[in-house]
Backbone bond lengths (Angstrom), bond angles and torsions (degrees), N, CA, C in turn:
res aa  C-N    CA-C-N  psi(-1)  N-CA   C-N-CA  omega(-1)  CA-C   N-CA-C  phi
1 M - - - 1.431 - - 1.514 110.18 -
2 A 1.307 116.11 -41.88 1.459 120.63 -179.99 1.519 109.92 -65.50
3 E 1.341 115.98 -37.59 1.467 119.47 178.77 1.515 111.19 -65.73
4 A 1.305 119.47 -38.03 1.469 123.28 179.14 1.522 110.05 -63.63
5 K 1.364 116.65 -40.27 1.465 120.03 178.03 1.520 110.48 -65.27
6 K 1.354 116.49 -39.88 1.469 119.96 -179.90 1.527 110.93 -65.10
7 T 1.344 117.35 -43.46 1.467 119.55 -179.41 1.525 110.73 -67.13
8 A 1.336 117.71 -35.89 1.465 120.85 177.50 1.523 109.96 -65.67
9 A 1.346 116.42 -39.45 1.462 120.56 179.97 1.534 110.59 -67.56
10 T 1.340 116.95 -40.95 1.466 119.36 179.11 1.523 110.68 -68.51
11 A 1.321 117.50 -34.70 1.467 120.66 177.50 1.521 110.53 -64.90
12 K 1.346 117.04 -40.22 1.469 120.49 178.23 1.526 110.50 -64.34
13 K 1.357 116.23 -41.12 1.459 120.03 179.03 1.523 110.80 -64.21
14 A 1.326 116.75 -40.43 1.460 120.86 -179.55 1.526 110.86 -64.25
15 T 1.321 117.14 -43.80 1.467 119.20 179.43 1.520 110.80 -67.73
16 A 1.334 117.20 -33.94 1.468 120.68 178.60 1.526 110.50 -66.60
17 T 1.350 116.83 -40.67 1.465 119.15 179.39 1.526 111.12 -69.60
18 K 1.354 117.57 -35.64 1.466 120.46 177.31 1.521 110.33 -65.12
19 A 1.337 116.90 -41.59 1.461 120.83 179.75 1.521 110.13 -64.87
20 A 1.341 117.25 -40.67 1.460 120.62 178.83 1.527 110.55 -65.88
21 A 1.328 116.49 -37.09 1.463 120.14 -179.19 1.527 110.33 -67.97
22 T 1.322 117.97 -38.32 1.462 119.64 179.82 1.521 111.76 -71.22
23 K 1.318 117.27 -29.77 1.460 119.94 177.42 1.516 111.81 -70.05
24 T 1.327 117.06 -34.71 1.460 119.98 -176.78 1.518 112.79 -78.25
25 V 1.324 118.41 -20.33 1.461 121.06 -179.96 1.522 108.26 -74.97
26 K 1.320 116.32 124.96 1.458 120.79 -179.97 1.512 109.24 -101.57
27 K 1.314 115.56 139.15 1.448 119.96 176.77 1.523 109.12 -81.28
28 E 1.335 115.04 142.83 1.457 119.16 179.23 1.523 109.36 -74.42
29 A 1.323 114.91 137.97 1.459 119.96 178.70 1.526 109.21 -75.30
30 P 1.338 118.55 146.47 1.457 119.90 177.78 1.522 110.83 -64.98
31 A 1.328 114.97 152.97 1.463 119.72 -177.81 1.521 109.48 -62.34
32 K 1.333 115.79 132.90 1.458 120.85 -179.30 1.516 109.90 -98.59
33 K 1.330 115.34 152.04 1.458 120.12 177.03 1.519 108.96 -70.89
34 T 1.308 116.04 153.48 1.448 119.37 -179.04 1.519 109.98 -69.09
35 V 1.311 115.33 152.33 1.449 121.43 -178.78 1.526 110.20 -66.30
36 A 1.332 116.97 -36.47 1.467 120.68 -178.90 1.527 111.18 -63.64
37 A 1.313 117.13 -40.18 1.467 120.06 -179.97 1.518 110.72 -66.97
38 K 1.335 117.27 -40.72 1.458 120.35 177.76 1.519 110.12 -65.22
39 A 1.319 116.73 -40.63 1.451 120.26 -179.20 1.521 110.88 -64.75
40 T 1.332 117.52 -37.97 1.459 121.05 179.04 1.518 110.14 -61.94
41 T 1.313 117.46 -46.77 1.455 121.30 -178.96 1.522 110.47 -66.53
42 A 1.318 117.84 -44.67 1.456 121.00 -177.78 1.523 110.95 -67.37
43 S 1.328 117.93 -41.80 1.452 119.87 -178.97 1.519 111.03 -66.99
44 A 1.344 117.43 -31.65 1.457 120.19 178.35 1.519 110.26 -66.30
45 K 1.321 117.46 -38.75 1.455 120.47 -179.97 1.525 110.73 -69.71
46 L 1.306 117.51 -35.33 1.453 121.03 -173.65 1.519 113.83 -86.76
47 S 1.311 118.85 -17.83 1.454 120.49 -173.01 1.521 113.66 -89.68
48 G 1.318 117.87 18.79 1.458 120.09 178.91 1.513 112.88 72.30
49 A 1.314 117.10 36.96 1.459 121.49 -179.59 1.521 109.83 -71.73
50 T 1.314 115.73 157.40 1.459 120.96 175.61 1.517 108.00 -81.04
51 Y 1.329 116.69 128.07 1.461 121.93 -174.59 1.517 110.25 -113.92
52 A 1.324 116.21 140.83 1.462 121.85 173.59 1.522 109.11 -152.38
53 T 1.332 115.28 156.85 1.458 121.95 178.20 1.512 108.89 -114.49
54 G 1.331 116.56 130.60 1.454 121.73 177.07 1.514 110.28 -114.89
55 K 1.339 116.25 146.95 1.460 120.54 -179.24 1.516 110.17 -135.97
56 R 1.339 115.09 145.58 1.463 122.36 176.02 1.515 107.65 -160.77
57 K 1.324 117.87 128.05 1.460 123.43 -175.68 1.531 109.40 51.68
58 D 1.309 119.08 -121.16 1.463 121.60 179.54 1.523 112.32 -100.46
59 S 1.324 118.18 11.21 1.460 122.02 -175.68 1.522 110.90 -99.37
60 I 1.310 115.07 143.72 1.457 122.43 175.71 1.520 107.72 -129.19
61 A 1.332 116.42 129.04 1.465 121.46 -178.81 1.525 109.15 -120.61
62 R 1.330 115.43 131.68 1.466 121.26 171.41 1.518 106.72 -101.46
63 V 1.321 116.76 123.99 1.465 121.43 -172.54 1.525 109.16 -121.64
64 Y 1.329 115.92 130.96 1.455 123.12 174.38 1.520 107.82 -116.33
65 L 1.327 117.01 124.33 1.468 122.03 177.39 1.522 108.59 -103.20
66 V 1.327 115.60 128.03 1.450 122.84 179.88 1.523 107.29 -128.41
67 P 1.334 119.08 138.08 1.468 118.51 174.64 1.523 110.21 -56.67
68 G 1.327 116.60 130.74 1.460 120.11 -176.00 1.508 112.21 -168.26
69 K 1.339 115.55 -145.51 1.467 121.78 -173.00 1.518 113.86 -111.05
70 G 1.308 118.89 4.25 1.452 120.82 178.80 1.510 114.77 102.21
71 N 1.317 118.05 15.68 1.466 121.08 178.06 1.523 109.49 -78.51
72 I 1.338 115.86 139.39 1.461 121.52 176.03 1.515 107.49 -120.10
73 I 1.333 116.00 119.18 1.461 121.87 -178.77 1.521 107.45 -114.24
74 V 1.329 116.77 125.64 1.462 122.48 -179.43 1.522 108.40 -119.45
75 N 1.324 116.57 120.74 1.475 123.00 -179.75 1.525 111.65 50.78
76 D 1.318 116.39 48.87 1.472 124.75 176.88 1.520 113.67 62.78
77 T 1.330 118.64 19.34 1.461 122.21 173.22 1.519 108.74 -131.50
78 D 1.311 115.68 161.17 1.456 120.23 179.12 1.530 109.71 -66.31
79 M 1.333 116.07 147.91 1.464 120.55 -177.61 1.531 111.30 -58.86
80 A 1.323 117.15 -39.72 1.469 120.42 -177.74 1.527 111.86 -65.84
81 K 1.325 117.62 -29.29 1.464 120.37 177.79 1.524 111.79 -81.55
82 Y 1.328 116.78 -36.74 1.464 120.10 -178.19 1.523 110.92 -74.42
83 F 1.336 116.83 -48.10 1.464 121.96 176.87 1.521 107.52 -105.81
84 R 1.310 117.40 95.47 1.460 121.55 -174.34 1.523 112.95 -77.74
85 R 1.335 118.24 -25.24 1.460 120.28 -179.79 1.524 110.19 -75.19
86 P 1.324 118.08 131.28 1.465 120.82 -178.58 1.531 113.31 -61.17
87 V 1.330 117.17 -29.46 1.462 120.15 179.57 1.524 110.15 -64.65
88 L 1.320 117.32 -41.55 1.459 120.78 179.67 1.526 111.16 -68.46
89 Q 1.332 117.20 -36.71 1.461 120.85 176.06 1.527 110.51 -64.43
90 M 1.328 116.47 -38.91 1.458 121.01 178.58 1.527 110.59 -65.65
91 I 1.341 117.11 -40.23 1.469 121.24 179.35 1.526 110.51 -60.49
92 I 1.317 116.69 -43.27 1.459 120.62 -178.29 1.523 111.22 -67.77
93 A 1.307 117.84 -35.95 1.466 121.16 -176.83 1.530 113.08 -80.50
94 Q 1.328 119.30 -10.61 1.462 122.11 -176.23 1.530 114.27 -55.29
95 P 1.334 120.93 -46.56 1.469 118.52 -179.51 1.532 113.14 -60.38
96 F 1.334 117.28 -37.64 1.463 119.82 178.14 1.525 111.11 -69.34
97 N 1.338 117.02 -39.12 1.463 120.77 -178.40 1.522 111.81 -67.30
98 I 1.320 117.17 -42.89 1.458 120.10 -175.58 1.536 111.60 -70.96
99 T 1.330 116.80 -27.69 1.461 120.44 178.94 1.525 112.40 -97.58
100 K 1.323 116.85 0.31 1.473 123.40 -179.52 1.538 111.53 56.89
101 R 1.324 114.82 47.34 1.464 121.74 178.11 1.529 110.38 -123.91
102 E 1.346 117.59 39.10 1.472 121.51 -175.27 1.525 112.60 -60.84
103 T 1.323 117.34 -35.65 1.469 120.08 -175.59 1.525 112.04 -114.55
104 A 1.313 117.71 15.91 1.463 120.03 -176.77 1.528 112.68 -89.82
105 Y 1.326 117.62 -32.38 1.466 121.25 -172.98 1.521 111.53 -131.78
106 D 1.335 114.03 150.12 1.462 121.64 166.56 1.529 106.84 -101.41
107 A 1.315 116.82 140.24 1.462 121.34 178.84 1.522 108.95 -115.50
108 I 1.328 115.41 124.32 1.460 120.82 174.73 1.526 106.29 -111.28
109 C 1.340 116.40 118.05 1.465 121.86 -172.00 1.520 110.23 -121.33
110 M 1.327 115.44 138.72 1.456 122.43 169.59 1.519 106.46 -118.66
111 V 1.320 116.68 117.24 1.459 120.92 -174.82 1.517 109.14 -125.60
112 M 1.345 115.57 142.93 1.459 119.72 179.20 1.515 109.49 -149.54
113 G 1.311 115.25 155.47 1.455 121.62 178.16 1.512 112.45 86.89
114 G 1.325 116.30 153.52 1.456 121.73 175.72 1.514 113.64 70.28
115 G 1.330 115.02 -164.83 1.455 121.41 179.53 1.519 110.65 -105.16
116 L 1.318 115.77 -174.12 1.462 120.23 -176.01 1.525 112.46 -64.47
117 S 1.320 117.59 -40.49 1.458 120.54 -178.93 1.532 110.71 -64.52
118 G 1.302 117.50 -44.77 1.457 121.15 177.56 1.515 111.91 -65.40
119 Q 1.331 116.49 -36.54 1.458 119.97 178.84 1.519 111.12 -66.99
120 A 1.336 116.44 -39.75 1.467 119.75 177.74 1.527 110.31 -63.57
121 G 1.324 117.18 -41.76 1.459 120.44 177.33 1.516 112.33 -64.26
122 A 1.336 117.06 -37.85 1.463 120.92 178.45 1.524 111.18 -66.57
123 V 1.332 117.05 -40.66 1.468 120.66 178.24 1.525 109.87 -64.96
124 K 1.324 117.18 -41.56 1.474 121.29 178.00 1.525 110.69 -60.61
125 H 1.324 116.86 -44.95 1.457 121.69 179.18 1.521 110.89 -63.49
126 G 1.333 117.31 -42.07 1.464 121.24 179.11 1.520 112.51 -66.10
127 I 1.333 116.99 -41.70 1.464 120.60 178.33 1.524 110.03 -63.32
128 S 1.321 116.88 -41.26 1.468 120.89 -179.87 1.530 110.63 -62.81
129 K 1.331 116.53 -44.94 1.461 119.55 179.98 1.529 111.51 -66.34
130 A 1.337 117.13 -37.68 1.461 120.35 178.97 1.527 110.83 -68.70
131 L 1.332 117.38 -38.28 1.465 120.53 176.42 1.527 110.64 -62.01
132 E 1.314 115.97 -40.38 1.460 119.82 179.14 1.529 111.03 -65.07
133 K 1.330 117.69 -38.06 1.458 120.44 177.65 1.521 111.44 -68.41
134 A 1.335 116.12 -39.74 1.458 120.07 -178.55 1.528 111.37 -69.26
135 E 1.325 116.36 -42.24 1.462 121.47 -178.98 1.528 108.28 -132.89
136 P 1.328 118.14 94.75 1.469 120.79 -176.11 1.530 114.17 -60.97
137 D 1.323 118.75 -22.99 1.464 119.75 179.45 1.530 113.01 -71.75
138 L 1.336 118.20 -10.23 1.468 121.48 176.92 1.526 112.31 -83.41
139 R 1.329 117.32 -5.61 1.462 120.86 -176.33 1.521 112.29 -57.78
140 K 1.318 117.08 -42.28 1.465 121.26 -176.32 1.538 111.12 -61.38
141 V 1.330 116.61 -43.51 1.465 121.04 -179.36 1.526 110.95 -67.93
142 L 1.342 116.28 -45.13 1.459 120.67 -178.61 1.527 111.65 -67.58
143 K 1.333 116.96 -38.22 1.458 120.57 -179.85 1.527 110.66 -68.34
144 A 1.332 117.03 -39.46 1.469 120.67 179.28 1.523 111.31 -64.31
145 A 1.328 116.99 -33.13 1.467 120.64 178.45 1.522 111.93 -79.88
146 G 1.333 117.80 -12.56 1.464 121.47 178.86 1.514 114.02 83.94
147 F 1.328 117.66 19.91 1.461 120.40 -176.65 1.524 113.15 -85.29
148 L 1.325 118.45 -17.14 1.459 120.55 -178.95 1.516 112.26 -90.41
149 T 1.327 117.75 -10.97 1.456 121.84 179.68 1.521 109.53 -85.26
150 R 1.327 116.46 129.22 1.460 120.57 178.75 1.522 108.29 -78.01
151 D 1.318 116.34 125.19 1.461 121.31 178.08 1.525 107.38 -77.28
152 S 1.337 116.32 106.67 1.461 120.26 -169.98 1.523 113.61 -88.11
153 R 1.326 118.50 6.52 1.467 119.58 -179.16 1.519 110.23 -71.16
154 V 1.311 115.88 127.06 1.461 121.90 177.14 1.520 108.08 -130.12
155 V 1.303 116.95 166.24 1.458 121.85 -178.95 1.524 109.10 -70.77
156 E 1.325 116.11 133.40 1.457 120.73 178.83 1.525 109.46 -73.67
157 R 1.316 114.86 145.62 1.462 118.51 -177.51 1.525 110.76 -73.33
158 K 1.335 115.70 158.35 1.456 121.47 176.62 1.516 108.75 -76.00
159 H 1.341 116.49 136.37 1.453 121.71 -179.27 1.527 110.97 -101.13
160 Y 1.327 114.40 157.36 1.450 121.38 -177.75 1.526 109.90 -67.71
161 G 1.330 117.27 134.62 1.453 122.81 174.33 1.517 115.09 87.19
162 V 1.312 117.68 -0.90 1.463 120.80 177.70 1.519 108.67 -123.65
163 R 1.351 115.68 161.78 1.460 119.11 -174.12 1.522 112.79 -74.95
164 K 1.328 115.99 -39.69 1.469 121.33 176.65 1.517 107.31 -130.33
165 A 1.331 117.25 -156.97 1.457 118.75 -178.02 1.527 111.05 -64.30
166 R 1.329 117.22 -41.92 1.463 120.57 -178.44 1.531 113.15 -126.80
167 R 1.308 117.91 -7.34 1.459 122.07 -176.73 1.522 108.98 -81.47
168 S 1.343 116.33 118.42 1.462 119.37 178.59 1.521 109.75 -92.44
169 T 1.294 115.56 175.28 1.459 120.24 179.46 1.534 109.71 -73.11
170 Q 1.312 116.88 157.48 1.462 121.13 -178.29 1.530 110.28 -70.63
171 F 1.331 114.49 135.74 1.454 120.04 -178.59 1.521 109.83 -85.80
172 S 1.326 116.22 136.07 1.452 121.63 177.82 1.514 108.94 -119.95
173 K 1.330 116.75 118.91 1.476 120.20 -178.49 1.517 110.47 -73.16
174 R 1.313 117.87 -34.96 1.464 121.51 -178.61 1.500 110.63 -123.69
């Protein structure tokens, strides 16, 4: 009987020490965005920037144009770091190149959804629309290049009884 009381007492002490140990362990906080990046985005919204929305496939880009030196920031990172492929960087820079405004504006973009190619197209569409709002006389050049038209092609849904949207199962004669 005395041994049962001792084991019960030691079990209570063990659970008490485990509970105390779990209370003292602190969970690590998730990584926070830098203050400078938040300030850049917030100041762009508050400073009367030209705003436009661009879309491509499943991607949606919110673009703010601010007079500046030609920097393009996508999701609080530099464009060259976010879009590492040179083709995607070229796609984004096309509206500035065709209107000869490479160093006139800074673009702050928030893009979400889809893949990198769709996101680059959405940013290009948003920059083109924002340029047109900022300088209406650029509409003719941008429209002739096809940058103001939303590319409405999206992936077709998968249909019942087939492997993909249009791919059927393999036919077997025997």
